[in-house]
Steps between C-alpha positions, in 0.01 A plus 500: 500500500713279724654662804862548596590405858798700624645316798761644731736252662808477718785555255714238671228244564223526238376150586382621842202695361155444648286208379247712301780668303672165448178363347491794259862437409447129443184550296608780266569467129789747489756609760714813486768552767855631552775250431614502864150395608461239225825337610364442849154374407426133535510314165192579293290222354250511215480728201546840663677762294774662705671826408783697656422861594821636349494701277184652642348646181528170316357318801199734519439460127502121549259533793269730302482253212414207731243714679327586171486129422290451814762312696518513878829674579690530827770759557728409787712776649670572830341709774199721441443554125341839571790636710777592256430175321356378175148616583528843341627363167221241494231760575630715215459211257195306623152607622484500882205259493722238335759512778488348850784579741624285788768687698778343704732669750687793348876531513453777756302267727761228463774746582350600834430136581872431456585803715245383762366853519143634489450709190176694547708818535710435190488706183647426159652676203555359153796561271348287221549722197490810721742754639583538868259789573247262651763354733618845609142604577442189710822548695409856592213358707752297707309169480593223744532253211533575130507225237658592166398298195814510292546484125828357366481728198387817677581514869638255752689471827764756402230755414330447837831557679560815292160640598573431868825692470348792310221537757743468794313198637777239492522503879122464538445167322632147479504356147388142440530324166270208413586292193295230324236488772316168505764319298729233644794738453337799670724727706431774756784717626569839652730719291696818561449801270875563472585135422226366274534139383583434138326160475141627506239280333280702259190354670518703820323731742651761730347594834601795717431455871515810716743469786377539859526843651305824524318575181604821333202697377522513120525836331185615320467410134547866409457842657780446753510742791741790466687374806610186315739698283846615602539864404781744430627624836552851369149516350263291716146496367614569144321203346176415322231466763309174526168630365664666199710187440183293467359743242823499300504120489141504376584754229802294391271199442798268525546222244591148618856550375707761323716801585415782743704818516474667841664837438564710806433189706561658842503208745369265231158446656285512185732288285545243777126474562462447126746209526300350787184515291670375183808292596602453135543873441850631439531830685759768430502743792691821428580737787788748509489576873812387686445167676199409287639172365555321834182655639279370218669159506446484876132580455478230233639248748254614768193452282619179333570603142717294269837680486576351159208691346586831665755734342585811701680786325658767719506786252276742318241344273624668182847355557380138496181482292692407185629189681159375611275258309188652343227533764148363530430739787665823612458684828658845510537650845626836614832662415705513183409620153142377485439617146802311364408186697145504364630553148739203517252275679227571244738435210601158634174387658388158379156458335232507766740654749424768757679801647381624840605818679402629846519881497476776757423815296237605249766629263673161487161333465408706193843466341518121538149450358591695186830315462339156531227588249758636256680164528182325383403354838150479645499718811318435826525728802373520855551689823552323832403702806557272798452566869604274784313475825701614802400515868433836664401498866300179482353589163612451142568766244610466138857607429535569125800386303631709215279458193650295219420528131548174308535494123531181297563455129417174327614375164182436295614151403429165662586498869699193611326518838179391329649207308 
């Protein structure tokens, strides 16, 4: 079987490829390339068949037919075919032994060449057919340079700016926009998040460059220290402790997106950590204590949660549950009519959903287990007995925290977290 040579080139100057690749190009029977590359190639002589790469499926079908006929085919594409390029689609259609790849400089390499900046410390995130979770995760590590591969149909410059705002990092980074890199009409410019340009070419990259200054240590991915959270001045310490918070998040088994009810939210610590782990979650935090709404919103700002996905309700749970969207996950904390909250949560829980309750007494533990089973949920329970080391005269002793009983009920249908 004839081979397919997949040659990466400079998108704006495909004729500058190395001599060995040029020989392959000149000697092939069939050439497949994007229209923008074909337009810049030197005039072709001979009997080569030339095909435009758009639409892609039709182009690959054409290539497959010529390949089966034993013809020597060349695929010409910009950059590195195996870095967010055509390489994956080709490997899905043709045996690896029939393909030979010749990479050129990627768009990311070209970008840093234009910026005249070393890039060994750079990281990247892709929005090609993806949501912004990957970008949020990268930003939390405070990289010195972050390249965002945009997608005109999924996420672009405006989405990058929105993520910067939601993570409170607008003041930490300069935003650079690179358009049509390698083409005669390429453009590189710094933009402001509050005044984004309207004339953005769909062929673009965004790079975030961290501004000089002392680096702020990023918050942990989860399990934030208790001291991070602002608390109610009249009830300091009345919050879910860090170790218990971690267990509750594990029991919730958060889906990538959906609705979380945090009933009896306290200072909001569990619901907000859930948002940090799953930025596409919509969280409804319900807390009737006076001052809870500004307190929870302030904590959300501190830990970098998207305020548009957080809904804080300053009332009793039973007064607002009828207004909330059906939940994928429910966390029921202390206070209020627990039995009624469990009853309503179980009745409205989506297939595969979970209800989790931290409890302090054996009587509540037994009652909740029976109620969840009667609602047709699969019940799982555990006890957390945690002690923290504390210094005593140059030694360390274990100071126990109050034991916590955790009960979770799961709908026996497909869990969206496993999709």
